[in-house]
MIBATOR-38707 format. One line per 3 residues: their letters; for each residue x negated, y, z negated of N, C-alpha, C, O, CB. Coordinates in steps of 0.2 Angstrom, whole numbers. Each point is the difference from the previous one (the first is absolute). Glycine has a CB too. Layout:
REM residues N
A) X/Y/Z/X/Y/Z/X/Y/Z/X/Y/Z/X/Y/Z  ... .
END
This chain:
REM residues 212
MTK) -192/-661/-573/-3/4/1/-10/1/1/-3/-1/-5/16/3/0  -14/-1/12/-7/-1/-1/-4/6/-3/4/5/-1/-2/-13/11  -10/9/-12/0/5/-5/-1/5/2/-1/5/-3/-1/-11/-4 .
KER) 1/5/15/1/7/5/5/4/-2/0/5/-2/-4/-10/11  12/0/-6/4/3/-2/5/2/-6/5/4/1/-8/-8/7  -1/2/-14/0/1/-6/-3/7/0/3/4/-3/-2/-16/0 .
AAE) -8/13/5/-4/7/-2/5/4/5/3/5/-3/-17/-8/1  15/3/8/5/7/2/4/-2/-2/-3/1/-5/2/3/14  8/-6/-12/5/2/-5/-3/4/-7/3/5/-2/4/-17/7 .
VTA) -11/9/-8/-4/2/-7/-2/8/3/1/6/-3/-8/-21/-4  4/16/12/-1/6/5/5/5/-2/1/3/-5/-6/-10/17  9/5/-8/7/4/0/4/3/-7/2/5/-2/-1/-13/13 .
LLK) -1/4/-14/4/0/-8/-4/5/0/1/6/1/3/-18/-8  -11/10/4/-4/6/-5/0/7/7/2/6/-2/-12/-17/-8  8/10/15/2/7/2/6/5/0/0/6/0/-6/-11/4 .
EAY) 12/0/-5/7/4/-3/1/3/-7/3/4/-3/2/-11/11  -10/0/-12/1/1/-8/-6/8/1/2/5/-2/1/-22/-5  -8/16/9/-4/5/-1/-6/5/7/-5/-1/2/9/-7/-14 .
PDA) 2/13/13/1/2/8/-8/3/-2/-4/-2/4/20/5/1  -18/2/-9/-8/5/-1/-4/-7/-1/0/-1/-6/3/15/-2  -6/-17/11/-6/-4/-2/-6/6/1/-3/1/6/8/-16/-2 .
VCA) -7/16/-9/-7/5/0/-4/-4/-7/2/-5/-4/4/20/7  -10/-13/-2/-5/-2/-5/0/3/-7/0/6/1/-6/-8/8  6/0/-13/0/2/-8/-4/8/-4/1/5/-3/-1/-20/4 .
LHY) -7/11/3/-7/6/0/0/7/3/0/2/6/-5/-12/-6  5/12/-4/-1/8/3/-4/3/3/-4/0/-4/9/2/-1  -6/0/13/-6/3/2/1/4/6/5/1/2/-11/-11/-7 .
TKD) 1/14/8/-1/5/4/-4/-4/5/3/-1/5/-1/11/-14  -8/-11/9/-4/-2/3/0/-7/2/4/-4/-2/-8/12/-3  0/-10/9/0/-7/1/-5/-5/-6/0/-6/-2/4/10/16 .
YEL) -10/2/-13/-4/-5/-5/2/0/-10/-2/-4/-4/-10/7/16  17/3/-13/4/1/-4/3/-6/-3/0/-2/-6/1/11/12  2/-12/0/5/-8/-2/-4/-6/2/3/-5/-1/10/10/3 .
LFA) -19/-3/0/-4/-4/-2/-4/-2/-7/-1/-5/-3/0/7/14  1/4/-15/-4/-1/-8/6/0/-3/0/-5/-4/-12/12/3  19/-3/2/3/-2/-4/3/-8/-1/1/-2/-5/-1/15/7 .
TRL) 0/-17/5/1/-8/0/-6/-2/-4/2/-6/-2/4/4/14  -12/3/-14/-7/0/-1/2/-3/-9/1/-5/-3/-7/17/13  7/-4/-12/3/0/-8/6/-6/0/-1/-5/-3/-2/20/1 .
SAQ) 9/-14/5/4/-6/0/0/-5/-5/4/-1/-5/-4/3/17  -7/-5/-11/1/-9/-1/-2/0/-8/-6/1/-2/2/-7/15  7/6/-17/3/-4/-6/1/6/0/-3/3/-5/-1/-13/-1 .
CTD) 8/13/9/2/7/-5/7/1/3/2/-3/5/-15/10/-7  18/0/-1/8/0/2/0/7/8/-2/6/0/8/-10/-17  -3/0/22/2/6/3/0/7/-3/-2/5/3/6/-13/2 .
VRV) 2/7/-13/1/7/-1/-6/5/-3/-1/6/0/14/-11/-4  -17/0/2/-7/2/-4/-4/3/6/-1/7/0/1/-17/-10  -3/7/14/-3/2/6/0/8/4/-4/3/3/7/-17/-2 .
NIV) 3/14/-3/4/6/3/0/5/-3/-2/6/2/9/-11/2  -7/4/-10/-2/6/-6/-6/1/0/-2/6/-1/11/-8/-6  -15/-4/8/-7/3/0/-2/3/5/-3/5/-2/0/-11/-4 .
TKE) 4/4/13/0/2/6/4/7/2/1/2/6/-3/-14/-4  4/14/-6/1/8/-1/-2/5/-2/2/6/1/3/-10/0  -10/1/-4/-5/3/-5/-8/0/5/-3/5/1/11/-12/-14 .
LFS) -8/1/16/-4/-4/3/-2/4/7/-5/3/1/11/-13/-8  0/10/12/-2/2/5/0/8/-3/-6/0/-1/9/-10/11  -1/14/-12/-1/7/-3/-7/3/1/-2/4/3/12/-7/-11 .
RFP) -14/-4/2/-5/2/-3/-7/-3/8/-5/2/2/13/-2/-19  -4/-5/18/-3/2/8/3/-2/6/2/-5/3/-11/3/-9  7/8/8/5/1/7/-1/-2/6/4/1/5/-2/6/-9 .
TLE) -10/-10/4/-3/-1/5/-4/-7/1/-1/-3/-5/1/16/4  -2/-16/7/-6/-5/-3/-3/-1/-2/-2/-5/-3/3/4/5  -5/8/1/-7/2/-2/0/3/-7/-5/1/-2/1/0/15 .
DYA) 11/1/-16/-1/0/-9/1/-7/-3/4/1/-5/1/11/3  -7/-17/4/2/-6/-3/-7/-3/0/-2/-4/-4/14/3/8  -16/4/3/-6/-4/-1/-6/3/-1/-5/-3/-1/9/-4/8 .
SAP) -4/12/-8/-3/6/-4/2/0/-10/-3/4/-3/6/3/17  0/-9/-15/3/0/-8/-4/-3/-4/-1/-5/3/13/5/0  -15/-1/-10/-2/-3/-3/4/-7/0/5/0/2/-10/10/-5 .
IEE) 3/-15/0/6/-6/0/3/2/-6/4/-4/-3/-10/-7/10  5/16/-11/3/-3/-7/6/6/1/6/-1/-1/-17/-4/-8  9/11/12/9/1/3/4/-3/4/6/1/0/-9/7/-1 .
IEE) 0/-12/4/7/-2/2/2/-7/-4/5/-2/0/-7/8/12  -3/-7/-16/4/-6/-3/4/3/-8/4/-3/-3/-13/-6/10  6/15/-9/5/4/-4/9/2/5/5/-1/-3/-20/6/-4 .
AIK) 15/-2/12/5/0/2/5/-7/3/7/1/0/-13/12/1  3/-18/0/5/-6/0/-2/-6/-7/-1/-6/0/1/7/15  -1/3/-21/-2/-6/-5/5/-2/-2/-1/-5/-4/-8/7/1 .
TCG) 16/-1/2/8/-3/0/0/-4/2/0/-5/-3/5/11/2  -4/-9/10/0/-3/5/-3/-8/-4/3/-4/1/-5/17/8  -3/-14/-13/-3/-5/-2/-6/-2/5/2/1/6/9/-4/-13 .
LYH) -16/0/7/-4/-4/4/-4/9/3/-3/1/6/12/-17/-1  -9/20/-10/-5/6/3/-7/1/1/-3/4/3/10/1/-8  -8/-7/3/-7/-2/2/-2/-6/9/-6/-1/3/6/2/-20 .
TKA) 4/-3/18/-3/-4/5/4/3/5/-1/0/6/-2/-13/-12  10/17/4/6/4/6/-4/7/1/0/1/6/15/-5/-11  -18/8/2/-4/5/4/-6/-2/2/-2/5/3/8/2/-9 .
RDL) -11/-12/6/-3/-2/2/0/-1/7/-5/0/4/4/-2/-15  9/-2/13/2/-3/5/2/8/4/-5/1/4/9/-15/-11  0/19/8/2/8/0/-7/1/0/-1/-3/6/13/6/-12 .
KAA) -16/-1/4/-6/3/2/-5/-3/3/-5/3/1/8/3/-10  -3/-13/11/-5/-3/6/4/-1/5/-2/-2/6/-6/-4/-12  16/7/5/5/1/8/0/7/3/1/2/6/10/-11/-11 .
AVM) -13/14/0/0/8/2/-5/-3/5/2/-1/6/-1/12/-16  -8/-13/8/-4/3/0/-1/-5/10/-2/2/5/-3/2/-22  6/-9/16/2/-4/4/5/2/5/-1/-1/6/-2/-5/-15 .
LLS) 9/8/7/5/4/7/-4/7/4/2/2/6/11/-4/-15  -19/5/6/-1/4/3/-7/-1/3/-2/3/4/10/3/-11  -13/-12/3/-3/-2/5/0/-3/7/-4/0/5/3/2/-14 .
DFG) 6/-6/6/1/-6/7/7/2/3/1/-3/5/-8/-9/-11  10/15/4/5/1/4/4/6/3/5/0/3/-6/-10/-8  -4/17/3/1/5/0/5/2/-3/3/4/4/-8/-5/3 .
GKV) 7/0/-14/5/4/-5/5/-4/1/2/-1/-6/-5/13/7  6/-15/4/7/-3/1/2/-9/-2/-5/-4/0/4/13/12  6/-10/-14/-2/-6/-2/1/-6/6/4/2/5/0/2/-18 .
PDN) -6/-10/13/-2/-5/8/10/-2/-2/3/-2/-5/-22/-5/6  19/8/6/7/-4/4/-1/-5/2/2/-2/6/4/9/-3  -10/-13/-7/1/-9/3/-4/-3/-8/-4/1/-4/1/-1/24 .
MAD) 7/-2/-18/-1/-8/-6/-8/1/-1/-1/4/-4/10/-14/10  -14/8/-4/-7/-3/-2/-5/7/0/-6/0/0/8/-13/6  3/18/-6/-4/6/0/1/2/-9/-5/1/-4/7/4/19 .
LLK) 4/-5/-16/5/0/-6/-5/-5/-4/-3/2/-4/16/1/10  -13/-9/-6/-3/-1/-5/-9/-1/-1/-3/-5/-3/16/0/3  -15/9/3/-8/1/-1/1/7/-5/-5/2/-2/-1/-6/16 .
LPG) 11/6/-17/0/3/-5/1/0/-5/6/-2/-2/-7/6/7  -4/-2/-10/1/-1/-6/7/-2/-6/3/4/-1/-14/2/5  12/-13/-6/7/0/-4/3/0/4/6/1/-2/-7/5/-5 .
IGR) 1/-7/14/5/-1/5/2/-6/0/-5/-3/0/2/11/6  11/-13/-5/0/-6/2/6/3/4/1/6/2/-7/-14/-11  10/1/11/3/-1/8/8/4/-6/1/5/3/-8/-20/8 .
KTA) 9/14/-14/4/4/-3/1/4/2/4/1/4/-5/-3/-10  -4/8/3/-2/7/1/0/2/6/2/5/3/-7/-5/-12  1/-6/12/-1/4/8/6/-2/5/-1/1/6/-13/-1/-8 .
NLI) 20/-4/0/6/-1/5/4/4/-2/5/1/4/-5/-12/-1  -1/16/-10/4/5/-2/-2/6/4/4/2/4/-3/-7/-16  -6/7/12/-3/4/5/0/-1/7/2/5/3/-8/-3/-10 .
LGD) 6/-6/9/3/-1/8/8/-2/1/4/0/6/-17/-6/-4  16/6/-8/7/0/3/3/6/-2/5/2/2/-4/-15/-2  -5/17/-5/4/8/-1/-1/6/1/4/5/0/-3/-9/-5 .
IYG) -9/3/8/-6/2/3/1/1/8/1/6/2/-7/-12/-11  6/2/11/-3/-1/9/7/-4/0/-1/0/6/-16/-2/-4  22/0/-2/8/-4/1/-3/-6/1/6/-3/-1/2/11/7 .
QPA) -11/-12/-5/-2/-5/1/4/-7/-1/3/1/-6/-13/5/4  12/-10/5/2/-8/-4/-4/-1/-6/-6/0/1/8/-5/11  -1/4/-19/-4/-1/-6/4/-4/-6/6/2/-1/-13/9/4 .
VVT) 5/-15/-6/4/-2/-4/-4/0/-7/-6/-3/-1/12/-3/10  -3/10/-13/-4/0/-8/2/-3/-4/6/2/0/-9/7/0  1/-15/-4/0/-7/-2/-1/3/-10/-5/0/-4/-3/-10/19 .
DTH) 13/12/-14/-2/5/-11/4/-5/-3/3/-4/4/-3/20/-5  1/-17/-6/2/-3/-3/6/-3/3/1/-6/2/-6/13/-10  8/1/8/8/-3/0/3/-2/8/5/-2/1/-2/11/-12 .
CIR) -8/-9/14/1/-1/8/-3/-9/-2/4/-5/2/-7/21/6  -3/-17/-10/0/-9/-1/3/-3/-5/0/-6/1/-9/6/3  13/3/-10/4/-2/-2/10/-1/5/3/-6/-1/-16/11/-9 .
LSN) 15/0/13/5/-1/3/-2/-6/8/4/-3/3/1/17/-10  -11/-13/8/1/-4/5/-1/-9/-1/1/-5/4/-4/18/0  1/-12/-10/0/-7/-5/10/-3/-1/2/-6/1/-16/12/-9 .
RLG) 16/-2/6/7/-2/-4/6/1/8/6/-2/-1/-11/7/-15  4/-2/21/4/3/6/-3/-8/6/4/-2/4/-5/19/-6  -3/-19/0/-2/-7/3/-4/1/5/0/-5/4/10/0/-8 .
FVK) -14/10/5/-4/2/7/-8/-3/-3/-4/-2/5/12/15/0  -10/-13/-9/-6/-8/-5/2/-5/-4/6/0/-2/-12/7/1  4/-10/0/3/-4/-6/-8/1/-6/-6/-1/3/17/-10/5 .
DEK) -11/14/-14/-4/-2/-6/-6/2/4/-4/-5/1/10/-5/-9  -7/18/11/-4/3/2/-2/6/-4/4/4/-1/-1/-9/10  -9/6/-10/-2/7/-2/-6/2/3/0/6/1/5/-7/-12 .
DPV) -10/-2/12/-3/3/6/1/4/6/1/-2/6/-4/-6/-9  4/16/1/1/5/4/-3/0/6/2/5/3/1/0/-11  -7/-9/11/-3/-1/8/5/-5/2/2/1/5/-16/1/-5 .
KVE) 15/-6/-2/6/-5/2/5/3/0/2/1/6/-6/-11/-10  7/12/0/8/2/-1/0/4/6/4/-2/5/-2/4/-18  -6/5/16/-4/3/6/4/-2/7/4/2/3/-16/-4/-9 .
TAL) 6/-5/5/0/-4/5/9/-1/1/4/3/4/-17/-10/-8  13/2/-1/7/-4/2/6/8/1/3/0/5/-5/-14/-14  2/19/6/5/6/2/-2/2/8/4/0/4/-2/5/-18 .
RKI) -7/-4/14/0/0/9/1/-3/4/0/3/5/-6/1/-6  7/-11/1/3/-4/4/7/1/1/2/0/5/-11/-6/-9  13/7/-2/6/3/0/7/6/0/6/0/2/-12/-8/-4 .
LDP) 0/13/0/2/6/1/-1/4/9/-5/-1/4/0/1/-19  11/3/15/1/5/5/-7/6/-1/1/4/-4/14/-5/4  -21/0/5/-4/5/-3/0/8/0/-4/4/-2/0/-14/4 .
AES) 10/9/0/4/9/0/3/1/-7/2/6/0/2/-6/13  -5/-2/-16/5/-1/-5/-4/-1/-7/2/3/-5/6/-8/14  -15/-1/-9/-3/-3/-4/-3/7/-6/1/-1/-6/-3/-10/18 .
SDF) -1/18/-10/-1/4/-5/4/1/-5/-2/-2/-5/-4/5/12  12/-1/-6/5/3/-1/4/-6/-4/1/0/-6/-2/9/16  2/-14/-6/4/-8/-4/-6/1/-7/2/-1/-6/2/-12/20 .
CHR) -11/14/-15/-4/1/-7/3/3/-3/4/-3/-4/-13/2/6  9/9/0/2/5/-6/6/-4/-2/0/-4/-5/-5/17/9  13/-14/0/4/-2/-2/0/-7/-7/4/-1/-4/-2/8/16 .
LVL) -8/-11/-11/1/-5/-4/-2/2/-5/3/-2/-5/-2/-5/11  -7/12/-6/-1/3/-7/7/3/-4/2/-2/-6/-14/4/10  15/3/1/5/5/-5/5/-6/-3/1/0/-6/0/12/14 .
HGR) 2/-18/-4/3/-6/-1/-1/-4/-5/5/-2/-3/-6/4/13  -10/-3/-12/0/-4/-7/1/6/-4/3/-1/-6/-12/-9/8  8/14/-1/0/4/-7/7/1/-3/1/0/-6/-10/6/11 .
EVC) 14/-5/-1/8/3/0/2/-8/-3/2/0/-6/1/12/18  -4/-17/-9/5/-4/1/-3/-8/-2/2/-4/-5/4/13/14  -10/-10/-3/-3/-10/-1/-4/4/-3/-3/3/4/5/-15/6 .
TAR) -5/13/-21/-5/2/-2/-4/-10/-1/1/-5/3/6/20/-8  -13/-13/0/-3/-5/2/4/-5/-6/1/-6/2/-15/14/3  15/-5/-11/2/-6/-5/9/1/-1/2/-4/-4/-17/5/-4 .
APK) 19/2/10/6/1/0/4/2/9/2/6/1/-6/-2/-16  5/-7/18/2/3/6/6/0/0/3/-5/-1/-11/2/6  10/9/-3/9/0/-1/4/-3/7/2/4/4/-3/7/-12 .
CAA) 1/-17/8/3/-5/8/7/2/2/3/-1/5/-10/-11/-9  9/14/-3/10/2/0/-2/8/7/3/1/5/4/-6/-25  -12/8/16/2/6/3/-5/2/8/-1/5/3/5/-2/-18 .
CCL) -5/-11/16/-7/1/7/2/2/6/3/-5/2/-9/-4/-7  6/12/9/1/3/7/-1/-8/4/4/-3/3/-10/19/-5  -1/-19/2/0/-6/1/1/-6/-1/-3/-4/4/0/10/-4 .
AVC) 8/-8/-5/3/-6/-4/4/-3/8/-1/-6/1/3/11/-16  1/-2/19/3/-7/5/-6/-1/6/2/-1/5/13/4/-5  -19/-2/-1/-8/-3/3/-5/-5/-3/-3/-5/2/3/17/2 .
CPS) 1/-9/-13/-7/-1/-1/0/-9/-5/2/-1/-6/-5/19/6  -1/-22/4/3/-6/-4/-4/0/-7/1/-5/-4/1/-3/14  -4/12/-12/-1/3/-9/6/3/-3/-2/3/-5/-9/1/8 .
FPI) 18/-6/-1/4/5/-1/1/-2/-9/-1/4/-4/7/-1/18  -3/-10/-15/2/-1/-6/-6/1/-5/2/-2/-5/6/-5/9  -16/10/-4/-4/-1/-4/3/8/-8/-2/2/-5/-10/-11/17 .
GK) 19/10/-8/0/6/-6/7/-1/-4/3/4/-3/-10/7/11  9/-19/-7/5/-1/-1/1/-1/-8/6/-1/-2/-6/-2/14 .
END
């Protein structure tokens, strides 16, 4: 079985196991997903959703972030960790979105990467979830499972994993595929104790014996 064939089978099996491929972060506006993803660095999605519920209510517009004292934003996101840096990035991104992009989150990788604190992982999430473009979000779950599934070998570099997956995934399925990997990585293919005996991917996973 080639990597591309395995990727197609994995895609089909994950789609059956997790029909609702949705982002775990809560948002209603395009920039709210951008900000929530920035806050998720070294923080759980559960914690981010708790924080953003109050944050998005306290700062309902980009103008509110842009004009707010940095200390107010820091206080609102303090429990997310790294709050000094994250608050600085949120405020600066709001200013740039207003000044350079008419208050709208860009729909292309080059412009997204210009925003403070935004890397390829966040940019891909925006392109996939907001704009419906082919996207590969290489978070820790995606990287771990891509190695276990044999799509890459001993590779931890997110960009290299993204490049490898783009070569074998159906572009139309790639964004949802990554969401499903997150769900599977949390529930079954965990970092320390993968539940291989209960895994829907066991039939095509080269690392299946890892859990025996």
